[in-house]
PDB file as gemmi writes it, atoms N, CA and C in Angstrom:
CRYST1    1.000    1.000    1.000  90.00  90.00  90.00 P 1                      
ATOM      1  N   UNK A   1      14.908   6.982 -12.679  1.00  0.00           N  
ATOM      2  CA  UNK A   1      15.511   5.634 -12.484  1.00  0.00           C  
ATOM      3  C   UNK A   1      14.296   4.325 -12.906  1.00  0.00           C  
ATOM      4  N   UNK A   2      12.808   5.263 -13.025  1.00  0.00           N  
ATOM      5  CA  UNK A   2      11.761   4.165 -13.512  1.00  0.00           C  
ATOM      6  C   UNK A   2      11.843   4.010 -15.061  1.00  0.00           C  
ATOM      7  N   UNK A   3      11.825   2.729 -15.521  1.00  0.00           N  
ATOM      8  CA  UNK A   3      11.715   2.981 -17.213  1.00  0.00           C  
ATOM      9  C   UNK A   3      10.114   2.705 -17.485  1.00  0.00           C  
ATOM     10  N   UNK A   4       9.855   3.788 -18.189  1.00  0.00           N  
ATOM     11  CA  UNK A   4       8.428   4.316 -18.255  1.00  0.00           C  
ATOM     12  C   UNK A   4       7.799   2.898 -19.001  1.00  0.00           C  
ATOM     13  N   UNK A   5       8.516   2.490 -20.304  1.00  0.00           N  
ATOM     14  CA  UNK A   5       7.733   1.295 -20.852  1.00  0.00           C  
ATOM     15  C   UNK A   5       7.371  -0.028 -19.764  1.00  0.00           C  
ATOM     16  N   UNK A   6       8.384  -0.273 -18.833  1.00  0.00           N  
ATOM     17  CA  UNK A   6       7.992  -1.561 -17.971  1.00  0.00           C  
ATOM     18  C   UNK A   6       7.394  -1.073 -17.036  1.00  0.00           C  
ATOM     19  N   UNK A   7       6.969   0.295 -16.618  1.00  0.00           N  
ATOM     20  CA  UNK A   7       6.031   0.817 -15.451  1.00  0.00           C  
ATOM     21  C   UNK A   7       4.371   0.740 -16.077  1.00  0.00           C  
ATOM     22  N   UNK A   8       4.420   0.986 -17.584  1.00  0.00           N  
ATOM     23  CA  UNK A   8       3.254   1.006 -17.621  1.00  0.00           C  
ATOM     24  C   UNK A   8       2.599  -0.479 -18.091  1.00  0.00           C  
ATOM     25  N   UNK A   9       3.635  -1.374 -18.525  1.00  0.00           N  
ATOM     26  CA  UNK A   9       3.446  -2.790 -18.669  1.00  0.00           C  
ATOM     27  C   UNK A   9       2.950  -3.208 -17.679  1.00  0.00           C  
ATOM     28  N   UNK A  10       3.772  -2.798 -16.502  1.00  0.00           N  
ATOM     29  CA  UNK A  10       3.090  -3.299 -14.868  1.00  0.00           C  
ATOM     30  C   UNK A  10       2.112  -2.981 -14.260  1.00  0.00           C  
ATOM     31  N   UNK A  11       1.761  -1.397 -14.814  1.00  0.00           N  
ATOM     32  CA  UNK A  11       0.257  -0.934 -14.437  1.00  0.00           C  
ATOM     33  C   UNK A  11      -0.913  -1.974 -14.617  1.00  0.00           C  
ATOM     34  N   UNK A  12      -1.055  -2.914 -16.071  1.00  0.00           N  
ATOM     35  CA  UNK A  12      -1.949  -3.600 -16.407  1.00  0.00           C  
ATOM     36  C   UNK A  12      -1.862  -4.611 -15.699  1.00  0.00           C  
ATOM     37  N   UNK A  13      -0.699  -5.046 -14.842  1.00  0.00           N  
ATOM     38  CA  UNK A  13      -0.607  -6.230 -14.346  1.00  0.00           C  
ATOM     39  C   UNK A  13      -1.145  -6.025 -12.843  1.00  0.00           C  
ATOM     40  N   UNK A  14      -0.722  -4.808 -12.258  1.00  0.00           N  
ATOM     41  CA  UNK A  14      -1.257  -4.638 -11.209  1.00  0.00           C  
ATOM     42  C   UNK A  14      -2.647  -4.164 -11.084  1.00  0.00           C  
ATOM     43  N   UNK A  15      -3.384  -3.573 -12.180  1.00  0.00           N  
ATOM     44  CA  UNK A  15      -4.980  -3.618 -12.482  1.00  0.00           C  
ATOM     45  C   UNK A  15      -5.348  -4.895 -12.039  1.00  0.00           C  
ATOM     46  N   UNK A  16      -4.510  -6.028 -12.926  1.00  0.00           N  
ATOM     47  CA  UNK A  16      -5.692  -7.420 -12.947  1.00  0.00           C  
ATOM     48  C   UNK A  16      -5.261  -7.990 -11.551  1.00  0.00           C  
ATOM     49  N   UNK A  17      -3.980  -8.065 -11.086  1.00  0.00           N  
ATOM     50  CA  UNK A  17      -3.874  -8.294  -9.626  1.00  0.00           C  
ATOM     51  C   UNK A  17      -4.726  -7.634  -8.845  1.00  0.00           C  
ATOM     52  N   UNK A  18      -4.646  -6.334  -8.459  1.00  0.00           N  
ATOM     53  CA  UNK A  18      -4.987  -5.483  -7.658  1.00  0.00           C  
ATOM     54  C   UNK A  18      -6.722  -4.850  -7.843  1.00  0.00           C  
ATOM     55  N   UNK A  19      -7.381  -5.651  -8.383  1.00  0.00           N  
ATOM     56  CA  UNK A  19      -8.722  -5.641  -8.617  1.00  0.00           C  
ATOM     57  C   UNK A  19      -9.333  -5.705  -6.980  1.00  0.00           C  
ATOM     58  N   UNK A  20     -10.253  -4.490  -6.842  1.00  0.00           N  
ATOM     59  CA  UNK A  20     -10.980  -4.711  -5.702  1.00  0.00           C  
ATOM     60  C   UNK A  20     -11.636  -5.720  -5.566  1.00  0.00           C  
ATOM     61  N   UNK A  21     -12.031  -6.451  -4.386  1.00  0.00           N  
ATOM     62  CA  UNK A  21     -12.589  -7.373  -3.790  1.00  0.00           C  
ATOM     63  C   UNK A  21     -14.250  -6.755  -3.103  1.00  0.00           C  
ATOM     64  N   UNK A  22     -14.968  -7.705  -2.511  1.00  0.00           N  
ATOM     65  CA  UNK A  22     -16.352  -7.141  -1.879  1.00  0.00           C  
ATOM     66  C   UNK A  22     -16.053  -6.268  -0.910  1.00  0.00           C  
ATOM     67  N   UNK A  23     -14.819  -6.225  -0.296  1.00  0.00           N  
ATOM     68  CA  UNK A  23     -14.409  -5.372   0.932  1.00  0.00           C  
ATOM     69  C   UNK A  23     -13.889  -4.105   0.471  1.00  0.00           C  
ATOM     70  N   UNK A  24     -13.891  -3.650  -0.764  1.00  0.00           N  
ATOM     71  CA  UNK A  24     -13.088  -2.369  -1.323  1.00  0.00           C  
ATOM     72  C   UNK A  24     -11.415  -2.510  -1.436  1.00  0.00           C  
ATOM     73  N   UNK A  25     -11.068  -3.315  -1.053  1.00  0.00           N  
ATOM     74  CA  UNK A  25      -9.404  -3.128  -0.944  1.00  0.00           C  
ATOM     75  C   UNK A  25      -8.944  -3.932  -2.379  1.00  0.00           C  
ATOM     76  N   UNK A  26      -7.836  -3.278  -2.504  1.00  0.00           N  
ATOM     77  CA  UNK A  26      -7.121  -3.984  -3.819  1.00  0.00           C  
ATOM     78  C   UNK A  26      -6.133  -4.480  -2.988  1.00  0.00           C  
ATOM     79  N   UNK A  27      -6.305  -6.150  -3.420  1.00  0.00           N  
ATOM     80  CA  UNK A  27      -5.132  -6.705  -3.448  1.00  0.00           C  
ATOM     81  C   UNK A  27      -4.130  -7.243  -4.104  1.00  0.00           C  
ATOM     82  N   UNK A  28      -2.892  -6.815  -3.852  1.00  0.00           N  
ATOM     83  CA  UNK A  28      -1.374  -6.998  -4.877  1.00  0.00           C  
ATOM     84  C   UNK A  28      -0.853  -8.158  -4.346  1.00  0.00           C  
ATOM     85  N   UNK A  29      -0.264  -8.920  -5.126  1.00  0.00           N  
ATOM     86  CA  UNK A  29       0.405  -9.787  -5.157  1.00  0.00           C  
ATOM     87  C   UNK A  29       1.857  -9.557  -5.345  1.00  0.00           C  
ATOM     88  N   UNK A  30       2.633 -10.603  -6.003  1.00  0.00           N  
ATOM     89  CA  UNK A  30       3.953 -10.605  -6.250  1.00  0.00           C  
ATOM     90  C   UNK A  30       4.477  -9.689  -7.377  1.00  0.00           C  
ATOM     91  N   UNK A  31       4.400  -8.478  -7.524  1.00  0.00           N  
ATOM     92  CA  UNK A  31       4.479  -7.569  -8.779  1.00  0.00           C  
ATOM     93  C   UNK A  31       6.115  -7.077  -8.516  1.00  0.00           C  
ATOM     94  N   UNK A  32       6.543  -6.226  -9.032  1.00  0.00           N  
ATOM     95  CA  UNK A  32       7.783  -5.349  -8.543  1.00  0.00           C  
ATOM     96  C   UNK A  32       7.141  -4.244  -7.429  1.00  0.00           C  
ATOM     97  N   UNK A  33       8.232  -3.811  -6.663  1.00  0.00           N  
ATOM     98  CA  UNK A  33       7.652  -2.520  -5.897  1.00  0.00           C  
ATOM     99  C   UNK A  33       7.595  -1.464  -6.790  1.00  0.00           C  
ATOM    100  N   UNK A  34       8.323  -0.987  -7.365  1.00  0.00           N  
ATOM    101  CA  UNK A  34       8.087   0.163  -7.943  1.00  0.00           C  
ATOM    102  C   UNK A  34       6.794   0.031  -8.996  1.00  0.00           C  
ATOM    103  N   UNK A  35       6.772  -0.630  -9.771  1.00  0.00           N  
ATOM    104  CA  UNK A  35       5.426  -0.825 -10.399  1.00  0.00           C  
ATOM    105  C   UNK A  35       4.253  -0.698  -9.494  1.00  0.00           C  
ATOM    106  N   UNK A  36       4.026  -1.452  -8.541  1.00  0.00           N  
ATOM    107  CA  UNK A  36       3.266  -1.569  -7.684  1.00  0.00           C  
ATOM    108  C   UNK A  36       2.729  -0.473  -6.831  1.00  0.00           C  
ATOM    109  N   UNK A  37       3.668   0.172  -6.444  1.00  0.00           N  
ATOM    110  CA  UNK A  37       3.538   1.476  -5.558  1.00  0.00           C  
ATOM    111  C   UNK A  37       2.936   2.513  -6.740  1.00  0.00           C  
ATOM    112  N   UNK A  38       3.392   2.579  -8.204  1.00  0.00           N  
ATOM    113  CA  UNK A  38       3.870   3.784  -8.768  1.00  0.00           C  
ATOM    114  C   UNK A  38       2.397   3.584  -9.527  1.00  0.00           C  
ATOM    115  N   UNK A  39       1.547   2.396  -9.500  1.00  0.00           N  
ATOM    116  CA  UNK A  39       0.308   1.856 -10.326  1.00  0.00           C  
ATOM    117  C   UNK A  39      -0.796   2.338  -9.448  1.00  0.00           C  
ATOM    118  N   UNK A  40      -0.557   2.736  -8.137  1.00  0.00           N  
ATOM    119  CA  UNK A  40      -2.238   2.173  -7.548  1.00  0.00           C  
ATOM    120  C   UNK A  40      -2.715   3.758  -7.265  1.00  0.00           C  
ATOM    121  N   UNK A  41      -2.869   4.532  -8.592  1.00  0.00           N  
ATOM    122  CA  UNK A  41      -3.512   5.811  -8.744  1.00  0.00           C  
ATOM    123  C   UNK A  41      -5.014   5.290  -8.448  1.00  0.00           C  
ATOM    124  N   UNK A  42      -5.806   4.649  -8.817  1.00  0.00           N  
ATOM    125  CA  UNK A  42      -7.218   4.304  -8.267  1.00  0.00           C  
ATOM    126  C   UNK A  42      -7.315   4.277  -7.106  1.00  0.00           C  
ATOM    127  N   UNK A  43      -6.334   4.093  -6.132  1.00  0.00           N  
ATOM    128  CA  UNK A  43      -6.517   3.941  -4.802  1.00  0.00           C  
ATOM    129  C   UNK A  43      -5.303   4.727  -4.079  1.00  0.00           C  
ATOM    130  N   UNK A  44      -5.540   6.234  -3.523  1.00  0.00           N  
ATOM    131  CA  UNK A  44      -4.646   7.049  -2.902  1.00  0.00           C  
ATOM    132  C   UNK A  44      -3.554   6.526  -1.915  1.00  0.00           C  
ATOM    133  N   UNK A  45      -4.382   5.203  -1.231  1.00  0.00           N  
ATOM    134  CA  UNK A  45      -3.382   4.929  -0.173  1.00  0.00           C  
ATOM    135  C   UNK A  45      -2.803   3.755  -0.581  1.00  0.00           C  
ATOM    136  N   UNK A  46      -1.523   3.381  -0.124  1.00  0.00           N  
ATOM    137  CA  UNK A  46      -1.245   1.857  -0.345  1.00  0.00           C  
ATOM    138  C   UNK A  46      -0.629   1.648   1.215  1.00  0.00           C  
ATOM    139  N   UNK A  47      -1.585   0.200   1.547  1.00  0.00           N  
ATOM    140  CA  UNK A  47      -1.102  -0.321   2.913  1.00  0.00           C  
ATOM    141  C   UNK A  47       0.040  -1.365   2.876  1.00  0.00           C  
ATOM    142  N   UNK A  48       1.187  -1.367   3.495  1.00  0.00           N  
ATOM    143  CA  UNK A  48       2.168  -2.478   3.331  1.00  0.00           C  
ATOM    144  C   UNK A  48       1.627  -3.178   4.738  1.00  0.00           C  
ATOM    145  N   UNK A  49       1.875  -4.652   4.607  1.00  0.00           N  
ATOM    146  CA  UNK A  49       1.256  -5.187   5.617  1.00  0.00           C  
ATOM    147  C   UNK A  49       1.970  -6.642   5.881  1.00  0.00           C  
ATOM    148  N   UNK A  50       1.833  -7.497   6.560  1.00  0.00           N  
ATOM    149  CA  UNK A  50       1.934  -8.875   6.662  1.00  0.00           C  
ATOM    150  C   UNK A  50       0.399  -9.530   7.173  1.00  0.00           C  
ATOM    151  N   UNK A  51       0.528 -11.146   6.788  1.00  0.00           N  
ATOM    152  CA  UNK A  51      -0.556 -11.492   6.967  1.00  0.00           C  
ATOM    153  C   UNK A  51      -0.626 -11.959   8.426  1.00  0.00           C  
ATOM    154  N   UNK A  52       0.399 -11.630   9.395  1.00  0.00           N  
ATOM    155  CA  UNK A  52      -0.183 -12.319  10.947  1.00  0.00           C  
ATOM    156  C   UNK A  52      -0.156 -10.632  11.905  1.00  0.00           C  
ATOM    157  N   UNK A  53      -0.230  -9.680  11.242  1.00  0.00           N  
ATOM    158  CA  UNK A  53       0.291  -8.526  11.647  1.00  0.00           C  
ATOM    159  C   UNK A  53      -1.202  -7.947  12.064  1.00  0.00           C  
ATOM    160  N   UNK A  54      -1.282  -8.024  13.478  1.00  0.00           N  
ATOM    161  CA  UNK A  54      -2.686  -7.613  14.087  1.00  0.00           C  
ATOM    162  C   UNK A  54      -3.284  -6.046  14.033  1.00  0.00           C  
ATOM    163  N   UNK A  55      -1.925  -5.489  13.972  1.00  0.00           N  
ATOM    164  CA  UNK A  55      -2.123  -3.766  13.828  1.00  0.00           C  
ATOM    165  C   UNK A  55      -2.752  -3.300  12.646  1.00  0.00           C  
ATOM    166  N   UNK A  56      -2.192  -4.210  11.579  1.00  0.00           N  
ATOM    167  CA  UNK A  56      -2.796  -4.485  10.052  1.00  0.00           C  
ATOM    168  C   UNK A  56      -4.143  -4.607  10.030  1.00  0.00           C  
ATOM    169  N   UNK A  57      -4.574  -5.727  10.404  1.00  0.00           N  
ATOM    170  CA  UNK A  57      -5.749  -6.499  10.807  1.00  0.00           C  
ATOM    171  C   UNK A  57      -6.908  -5.442  10.975  1.00  0.00           C  
ATOM    172  N   UNK A  58      -6.440  -4.384  12.191  1.00  0.00           N  
ATOM    173  CA  UNK A  58      -7.470  -3.735  12.555  1.00  0.00           C  
ATOM    174  C   UNK A  58      -7.459  -2.282  12.232  1.00  0.00           C  
ATOM    175  N   UNK A  59      -6.396  -1.910  11.477  1.00  0.00           N  
ATOM    176  CA  UNK A  59      -6.105  -0.571  10.722  1.00  0.00           C  
ATOM    177  C   UNK A  59      -6.782  -1.069   9.087  1.00  0.00           C  
ATOM    178  N   UNK A  60      -7.147  -1.976   9.073  1.00  0.00           N  
ATOM    179  CA  UNK A  60      -7.936  -2.207   7.662  1.00  0.00           C  
ATOM    180  C   UNK A  60      -9.152  -2.307   7.972  1.00  0.00           C  
ATOM    181  N   UNK A  61      -9.783  -2.638   8.823  1.00  0.00           N  
ATOM    182  CA  UNK A  61     -11.149  -2.580   9.265  1.00  0.00           C  
ATOM    183  C   UNK A  61     -11.409  -1.081   9.623  1.00  0.00           C  
ATOM    184  N   UNK A  62     -10.939  -0.384  10.123  1.00  0.00           N  
ATOM    185  CA  UNK A  62     -10.812   1.258  10.205  1.00  0.00           C  
ATOM    186  C   UNK A  62     -11.420   1.669   8.852  1.00  0.00           C  
ATOM    187  N   UNK A  63     -10.400   1.404   7.977  1.00  0.00           N  
ATOM    188  CA  UNK A  63     -10.094   2.216   6.460  1.00  0.00           C  
ATOM    189  C   UNK A  63     -11.515   1.568   5.768  1.00  0.00           C  
ATOM    190  N   UNK A  64     -12.047   0.354   6.375  1.00  0.00           N  
ATOM    191  CA  UNK A  64     -13.186  -0.113   5.307  1.00  0.00           C  
ATOM    192  C   UNK A  64     -14.546   0.694   6.097  1.00  0.00           C  
ATOM    193  N   UNK A  65     -14.126   0.897   7.450  1.00  0.00           N  
ATOM    194  CA  UNK A  65     -15.571   1.493   8.102  1.00  0.00           C  
ATOM    195  C   UNK A  65     -15.374   3.111   7.975  1.00  0.00           C  
ATOM    196  N   UNK A  66     -14.447   3.485   7.426  1.00  0.00           N  
ATOM    197  CA  UNK A  66     -14.305   5.088   7.429  1.00  0.00           C  
ATOM    198  C   UNK A  66     -14.584   5.209   5.563  1.00  0.00           C  
ATOM    199  N   UNK A  67     -14.816   4.247   4.934  1.00  0.00           N  
ATOM    200  CA  UNK A  67     -14.479   3.858   3.522  1.00  0.00           C  
ATOM    201  C   UNK A  67     -13.469   4.762   2.865  1.00  0.00           C  
ATOM    202  N   UNK A  68     -12.608   4.141   3.359  1.00  0.00           N  
ATOM    203  CA  UNK A  68     -11.185   5.026   2.586  1.00  0.00           C  
ATOM    204  C   UNK A  68     -10.459   3.918   1.740  1.00  0.00           C  
ATOM    205  N   UNK A  69     -10.714   4.082   0.463  1.00  0.00           N  
ATOM    206  CA  UNK A  69     -10.128   2.889  -0.292  1.00  0.00           C  
ATOM    207  C   UNK A  69      -8.350   2.688  -0.287  1.00  0.00           C  
ATOM    208  N   UNK A  70      -7.975   1.612  -0.235  1.00  0.00           N  
ATOM    209  CA  UNK A  70      -6.767   1.204  -0.177  1.00  0.00           C  
ATOM    210  C   UNK A  70      -6.238   0.155  -0.946  1.00  0.00           C  
ATOM    211  N   UNK A  71      -5.047   0.124  -1.451  1.00  0.00           N  
ATOM    212  CA  UNK A  71      -4.397  -1.016  -1.883  1.00  0.00           C  
ATOM    213  C   UNK A  71      -3.370  -1.630  -0.889  1.00  0.00           C  
ATOM    214  N   UNK A  72      -3.413  -2.901  -0.931  1.00  0.00           N  
ATOM    215  CA  UNK A  72      -2.864  -3.772   0.339  1.00  0.00           C  
ATOM    216  C   UNK A  72      -1.560  -4.705  -0.532  1.00  0.00           C  
ATOM    217  N   UNK A  73      -0.686  -4.373   0.214  1.00  0.00           N  
ATOM    218  CA  UNK A  73       0.736  -5.348  -0.538  1.00  0.00           C  
ATOM    219  C   UNK A  73       1.183  -6.026   0.631  1.00  0.00           C  
ATOM    220  N   UNK A  74       1.411  -6.974   0.810  1.00  0.00           N  
ATOM    221  CA  UNK A  74       1.941  -7.941   1.672  1.00  0.00           C  
ATOM    222  C   UNK A  74       3.769  -7.923   1.670  1.00  0.00           C  
ATOM    223  N   UNK A  75       4.247  -7.295   2.664  1.00  0.00           N  
ATOM    224  CA  UNK A  75       5.777  -7.414   2.214  1.00  0.00           C  
ATOM    225  C   UNK A  75       6.515  -8.697   2.451  1.00  0.00           C  
ATOM    226  N   UNK A  76       5.661  -9.633   3.138  1.00  0.00           N  
ATOM    227  CA  UNK A  76       6.373 -10.991   2.957  1.00  0.00           C  
ATOM    228  C   UNK A  76       6.445 -11.679   1.366  1.00  0.00           C  
ATOM    229  N   UNK A  77       5.249 -11.092   0.665  1.00  0.00           N  
ATOM    230  CA  UNK A  77       5.153 -11.573  -0.805  1.00  0.00           C  
ATOM    231  C   UNK A  77       6.283 -10.611  -1.660  1.00  0.00           C  
ATOM    232  N   UNK A  78       6.876  -9.621  -1.574  1.00  0.00           N  
ATOM    233  CA  UNK A  78       7.404  -8.603  -2.078  1.00  0.00           C  
ATOM    234  C   UNK A  78       8.699  -8.107  -1.548  1.00  0.00           C  
ATOM    235  N   UNK A  79       9.818  -8.392  -1.695  1.00  0.00           N  
ATOM    236  CA  UNK A  79      11.225  -8.402  -0.970  1.00  0.00           C  
ATOM    237  C   UNK A  79      11.382  -6.976  -1.368  1.00  0.00           C  
ATOM    238  N   UNK A  80      11.086  -6.386  -2.445  1.00  0.00           N  
ATOM    239  CA  UNK A  80      11.447  -4.846  -2.986  1.00  0.00           C  
ATOM    240  C   UNK A  80      10.352  -3.943  -1.823  1.00  0.00           C  
ATOM    241  N   UNK A  81       9.225  -4.439  -1.656  1.00  0.00           N  
ATOM    242  CA  UNK A  81       8.168  -3.597  -0.843  1.00  0.00           C  
ATOM    243  C   UNK A  81       8.719  -3.599   0.512  1.00  0.00           C  
ATOM    244  N   UNK A  82       9.172  -4.676   0.937  1.00  0.00           N  
ATOM    245  CA  UNK A  82       9.856  -4.970   2.345  1.00  0.00           C  
ATOM    246  C   UNK A  82      10.999  -4.216   2.712  1.00  0.00           C  
ATOM    247  N   UNK A  83      11.787  -3.811   1.503  1.00  0.00           N  
ATOM    248  CA  UNK A  83      12.793  -2.918   1.586  1.00  0.00           C  
ATOM    249  C   UNK A  83      12.421  -1.304   1.660  1.00  0.00           C  
ATOM    250  N   UNK A  84      11.471  -1.145   1.040  1.00  0.00           N  
ATOM    251  CA  UNK A  84      10.838   0.441   0.897  1.00  0.00           C  
ATOM    252  C   UNK A  84      10.525   0.432   2.297  1.00  0.00           C  
ATOM    253  N   UNK A  85       9.928  -0.266   3.030  1.00  0.00           N  
ATOM    254  CA  UNK A  85       9.234  -0.195   4.174  1.00  0.00           C  
ATOM    255  C   UNK A  85      10.653  -0.004   5.141  1.00  0.00           C  
ATOM    256  N   UNK A  86      11.659  -0.953   5.043  1.00  0.00           N  
ATOM    257  CA  UNK A  86      12.768  -0.513   5.665  1.00  0.00           C  
ATOM    258  C   UNK A  86      13.209   0.755   5.693  1.00  0.00           C  
ATOM    259  N   UNK A  87      13.327   1.236   4.434  1.00  0.00           N  
ATOM    260  CA  UNK A  87      13.903   2.346   4.088  1.00  0.00           C  
ATOM    261  C   UNK A  87      13.431   3.472   4.853  1.00  0.00           C  
ATOM    262  N   UNK A  88      11.742   3.534   5.060  1.00  0.00           N  
ATOM    263  CA  UNK A  88      11.384   4.714   5.389  1.00  0.00           C  
ATOM    264  C   UNK A  88      10.807   4.749   7.175  1.00  0.00           C  
ATOM    265  N   UNK A  89      11.253   3.708   7.447  1.00  0.00           N  
ATOM    266  CA  UNK A  89      10.917   3.036   9.043  1.00  0.00           C  
ATOM    267  C   UNK A  89      12.422   2.948   9.911  1.00  0.00           C  
ATOM    268  N   UNK A  90      13.387   3.456   9.557  1.00  0.00           N  
ATOM    269  CA  UNK A  90      14.806   3.172  10.104  1.00  0.00           C  
ATOM    270  C   UNK A  90      15.196   2.110  10.059  1.00  0.00           C  
ATOM    271  N   UNK A  91      15.219   1.372   8.945  1.00  0.00           N  
ATOM    272  CA  UNK A  91      15.567  -0.031   8.636  1.00  0.00           C  
ATOM    273  C   UNK A  91      14.739  -1.386   9.309  1.00  0.00           C  
ATOM    274  N   UNK A  92      13.797  -0.910   9.746  1.00  0.00           N  
ATOM    275  CA  UNK A  92      12.665  -1.916  10.579  1.00  0.00           C  
ATOM    276  C   UNK A  92      11.860  -2.133   9.799  1.00  0.00           C  
ATOM    277  N   UNK A  93      11.338  -3.087   9.357  1.00  0.00           N  
ATOM    278  CA  UNK A  93      10.079  -3.818   8.424  1.00  0.00           C  
ATOM    279  C   UNK A  93       8.724  -3.301   9.226  1.00  0.00           C  
ATOM    280  N   UNK A  94       8.404  -2.213   9.824  1.00  0.00           N  
ATOM    281  CA  UNK A  94       7.378  -1.968  10.553  1.00  0.00           C  
ATOM    282  C   UNK A  94       6.116  -1.906   9.668  1.00  0.00           C  
ATOM    283  N   UNK A  95       4.929  -2.383   9.873  1.00  0.00           N  
ATOM    284  CA  UNK A  95       3.645  -2.633   9.472  1.00  0.00           C  
ATOM    285  C   UNK A  95       2.488  -2.417  10.266  1.00  0.00           C  
ATOM    286  N   UNK A  96       1.624  -1.532   9.852  1.00  0.00           N  
ATOM    287  CA  UNK A  96       1.271  -1.051   8.967  1.00  0.00           C  
ATOM    288  C   UNK A  96       2.023   0.500   8.325  1.00  0.00           C  
ATOM    289  N   UNK A  97       2.738   0.296   7.392  1.00  0.00           N  
ATOM    290  CA  UNK A  97       2.910   1.424   6.953  1.00  0.00           C  
ATOM    291  C   UNK A  97       2.308   1.908   5.584  1.00  0.00           C  
ATOM    292  N   UNK A  98       1.757   3.117   5.546  1.00  0.00           N  
ATOM    293  CA  UNK A  98       1.014   3.488   4.479  1.00  0.00           C  
ATOM    294  C   UNK A  98       1.766   4.685   3.554  1.00  0.00           C  
ATOM    295  N   UNK A  99       1.302   4.288   2.564  1.00  0.00           N  
ATOM    296  CA  UNK A  99       2.096   5.281   1.281  1.00  0.00           C  
ATOM    297  C   UNK A  99       1.084   6.133   0.357  1.00  0.00           C  
ATOM    298  N   UNK A 100       1.327   7.372   0.762  1.00  0.00           N  
ATOM    299  CA  UNK A 100       0.114   8.280  -0.148  1.00  0.00           C  
ATOM    300  C   UNK A 100       0.814   8.399  -1.528  1.00  0.00           C  
ATOM    301  N   UNK A 101      -0.571   9.139  -2.373  1.00  0.00           N  
ATOM    302  CA  UNK A 101      -0.252   9.378  -3.359  1.00  0.00           C  
ATOM    303  C   UNK A 101       1.003  10.493  -3.528  1.00  0.00           C  
ATOM    304  N   UNK A 102       1.360  11.270  -2.918  1.00  0.00           N  
ATOM    305  CA  UNK A 102       2.541  12.089  -2.631  1.00  0.00           C  
ATOM    306  C   UNK A 102       3.733  11.765  -2.406  1.00  0.00           C  
ATOM    307  N   UNK A 103       3.683  10.574  -2.436  1.00  0.00           N  
ATOM    308  CA  UNK A 103       5.041  10.026  -1.881  1.00  0.00           C  
ATOM    309  C   UNK A 103       4.881   9.862  -0.129  1.00  0.00           C  
ATOM    310  N   UNK A 104       4.467  10.603   0.420  1.00  0.00           N  
ATOM    311  CA  UNK A 104       4.754  10.644   2.016  1.00  0.00           C  
ATOM    312  C   UNK A 104       4.285   9.294   2.543  1.00  0.00           C  
ATOM    313  N   UNK A 105       4.785   8.959   3.863  1.00  0.00           N  
ATOM    314  CA  UNK A 105       4.313   7.739   4.676  1.00  0.00           C  
ATOM    315  C   UNK A 105       3.880   7.872   6.135  1.00  0.00           C  
ATOM    316  N   UNK A 106       3.081   7.393   6.267  1.00  0.00           N  
ATOM    317  CA  UNK A 106       2.920   7.303   7.492  1.00  0.00           C  
ATOM    318  C   UNK A 106       2.937   5.539   8.439  1.00  0.00           C  
ATOM    319  N   UNK A 107       3.457   5.495   9.676  1.00  0.00           N  
ATOM    320  CA  UNK A 107       3.633   4.002  10.317  1.00  0.00           C  
ATOM    321  C   UNK A 107       2.627   4.433  11.131  1.00  0.00           C  
ATOM    322  N   UNK A 108       1.913   2.860  11.354  1.00  0.00           N  
ATOM    323  CA  UNK A 108       0.981   2.727  12.265  1.00  0.00           C  
ATOM    324  C   UNK A 108      -0.073   3.630  12.738  1.00  0.00           C  
ATOM    325  N   UNK A 109      -0.493   4.397  11.802  1.00  0.00           N  
ATOM    326  CA  UNK A 109      -1.130   5.775  12.224  1.00  0.00           C  
ATOM    327  C   UNK A 109      -2.781   5.575  12.522  1.00  0.00           C  
ATOM    328  N   UNK A 110      -3.051   6.436  12.858  1.00  0.00           N  
ATOM    329  CA  UNK A 110      -4.686   6.571  13.273  1.00  0.00           C  
ATOM    330  C   UNK A 110      -5.509   6.959  12.075  1.00  0.00           C  
ATOM    331  N   UNK A 111      -6.859   6.693  12.361  1.00  0.00           N  
ATOM    332  CA  UNK A 111      -7.929   7.046  11.473  1.00  0.00           C  
ATOM    333  C   UNK A 111      -7.916   8.314  11.109  1.00  0.00           C  
ATOM    334  N   UNK A 112      -7.696   9.089  12.488  1.00  0.00           N  
ATOM    335  CA  UNK A 112      -7.864  10.469  12.386  1.00  0.00           C  
ATOM    336  C   UNK A 112      -6.199  10.899  11.880  1.00  0.00           C  
ATOM    337  N   UNK A 113      -5.136  10.640  11.731  1.00  0.00           N  
ATOM    338  CA  UNK A 113      -3.959  11.008  11.122  1.00  0.00           C  
ATOM    339  C   UNK A 113      -4.206  10.650   9.393  1.00  0.00           C  
ATOM    340  N   UNK A 114      -4.890   9.555   9.365  1.00  0.00           N  
ATOM    341  CA  UNK A 114      -4.919   9.273   7.845  1.00  0.00           C  
ATOM    342  C   UNK A 114      -6.011  10.376   7.257  1.00  0.00           C  
ATOM    343  N   UNK A 115      -7.067  10.573   7.872  1.00  0.00           N  
ATOM    344  CA  UNK A 115      -7.956  11.300   7.264  1.00  0.00           C  
ATOM    345  C   UNK A 115      -7.594  12.943   7.525  1.00  0.00           C  
ATOM    346  N   UNK A 116      -6.713  13.185   8.120  1.00  0.00           N  
ATOM    347  CA  UNK A 116      -5.989  14.640   8.157  1.00  0.00           C  
ATOM    348  C   UNK A 116      -4.871  14.505   6.858  1.00  0.00           C  
ATOM    349  N   UNK A 117      -4.515  13.806   6.879  1.00  0.00           N  
ATOM    350  CA  UNK A 117      -3.625  13.617   5.483  1.00  0.00           C  
ATOM    351  C   UNK A 117      -4.052  13.636   3.952  1.00  0.00           C  
ATOM    352  N   UNK A 118      -5.147  12.737   4.111  1.00  0.00           N  
ATOM    353  CA  UNK A 118      -5.905  12.890   2.823  1.00  0.00           C  
ATOM    354  C   UNK A 118      -6.352  14.331   2.641  1.00  0.00           C  
ATOM    355  N   UNK A 119      -6.781  14.765   3.531  1.00  0.00           N  
ATOM    356  CA  UNK A 119      -7.736  16.420   3.635  1.00  0.00           C  
ATOM    357  C   UNK A 119      -6.581  16.976   2.930  1.00  0.00           C  
ATOM    358  N   UNK A 120      -5.144  16.873   3.168  1.00  0.00           N  
ATOM    359  CA  UNK A 120      -4.413  18.110   3.212  1.00  0.00           C  
ATOM    360  C   UNK A 120      -3.896  18.084   1.587  1.00  0.00           C  
TER     361      UNK A 120                                                      
END                                                                             
């Protein structure tokens, strides 16, 4: 279903938009869901968030303290990402939702859950 040439083009956009800041987080603006998700090879974790989510804020701080790099995607800025989050959470746009390189997801996980997933 993915168009490889489009995906490659969007990878360069993601790289530009998702460059890591001082906090080690790749921030992604409005790009396409599929391209953004599939392009986060630098960071094996994609965290879907909203700007107002207290749980997201807490988990970001935990991941930063643990030295776990991730790419952050605000689902309010990307409707396709919001649809993805709903699709893996029983129709609810529950954040934080994390997606891993193997395609699996965790919703509002603990640091222990994330470390275990990354070790597997």
